[in-house]
VMD Tcl script that draws the C-alpha trace (Angstrom):
set ca {
  {0.00 0.00 0.00}
  {2.76 2.47 0.84}
  {4.34 1.91 -2.59}
  {1.06 2.97 -4.24}
  {1.10 6.21 -2.25}
  {4.70 6.70 -3.36}
  {3.81 6.08 -7.00}
  {0.87 8.49 -6.81}
  {3.08 11.17 -5.25}
  {5.74 10.51 -7.88}
  {3.30 10.88 -10.77}
  {1.82 14.11 -9.45}
  {5.06 15.87 -8.52}
  {6.81 14.77 -11.71}
  {3.88 15.74 -13.94}
  {4.04 19.23 -12.46}
  {7.17 19.87 -14.54}
  {5.61 19.13 -17.91}
  {3.88 22.52 -18.39}
  {7.14 24.40 -17.71}
  {9.16 22.14 -19.99}
  {6.63 22.45 -22.81}
  {6.44 26.23 -22.42}
  {10.23 26.59 -22.27}
  {10.72 24.46 -25.38}
  {7.98 26.23 -27.37}
  {8.91 29.80 -26.46}
  {12.63 29.36 -25.72}
  {11.90 31.88 -22.96}
  {13.63 31.22 -19.65}
  {14.31 34.76 -18.51}
  {11.99 34.50 -15.51}
  {13.33 31.14 -14.37}
  {15.84 31.27 -11.54}
  {19.16 29.69 -12.50}
  {20.18 29.26 -8.87}
  {16.93 27.53 -7.98}
  {17.22 25.02 -10.83}
  {20.90 24.28 -10.07}
  {20.03 23.55 -6.44}
  {16.88 21.66 -7.38}
  {18.68 19.40 -9.88}
  {21.40 18.68 -7.31}
  {18.73 17.80 -4.74}
  {16.88 15.56 -7.18}
  {20.14 13.80 -8.03}
  {20.67 13.12 -4.32}
  {17.08 11.83 -3.97}
  {17.82 9.49 -6.86}
  {20.96 8.20 -5.13}
  {18.96 7.78 -1.92}
  {16.28 5.82 -3.77}
  {18.93 3.60 -5.35}
  {20.48 2.95 -1.95}
  {17.08 1.93 -0.56}
  {16.02 0.05 -3.72}
  {12.82 2.11 -3.55}
  {11.32 2.02 -7.03}
  {8.85 4.92 -6.56}
  {11.70 7.20 -5.49}
  {13.98 5.96 -8.26}
  {11.48 6.31 -11.10}
  {10.13 9.67 -9.98}
  {13.56 11.19 -9.59}
  {14.89 9.87 -12.90}
  {12.02 11.53 -14.75}
  {12.12 14.68 -12.64}
  {15.89 15.00 -13.10}
  {15.50 14.70 -16.87}
  {12.71 17.30 -16.97}
  {14.32 19.78 -14.58}
  {17.69 19.18 -16.24}
  {16.13 20.08 -19.58}
  {14.81 23.33 -18.13}
  {18.23 24.04 -16.61}
  {19.91 23.30 -19.97}
  {17.53 25.67 -21.77}
  {18.12 28.35 -19.12}
  {21.90 28.14 -19.54}
  {21.69 27.89 -23.34}
  {19.21 30.74 -23.81}
  {20.49 32.94 -21.00}
}
mol new
graphics top color blue
foreach p $ca { graphics top sphere $p radius 0.5 }
foreach p [lrange $ca 0 end-1] q [lrange $ca 1 end] { graphics top cylinder $p $q radius 0.2 }
display resetview
């Protein structure tokens, strides 16, 4: 049962990044996105991924892989587009 709660949380929090990713790709506009926030956030997500791997906790692993890819894409666009 607790894994299902974890999966539900993972889906919701990860899906929250899709609108920003889509908007950033379409408009190439990242001026109002904080570089510092996304650097810290990506580092934190990477550590959550390591933590999930250490625990063999699939909800944590899957959620943080997807979230790291999505937030990393936003960070890449921010650095690339200034």
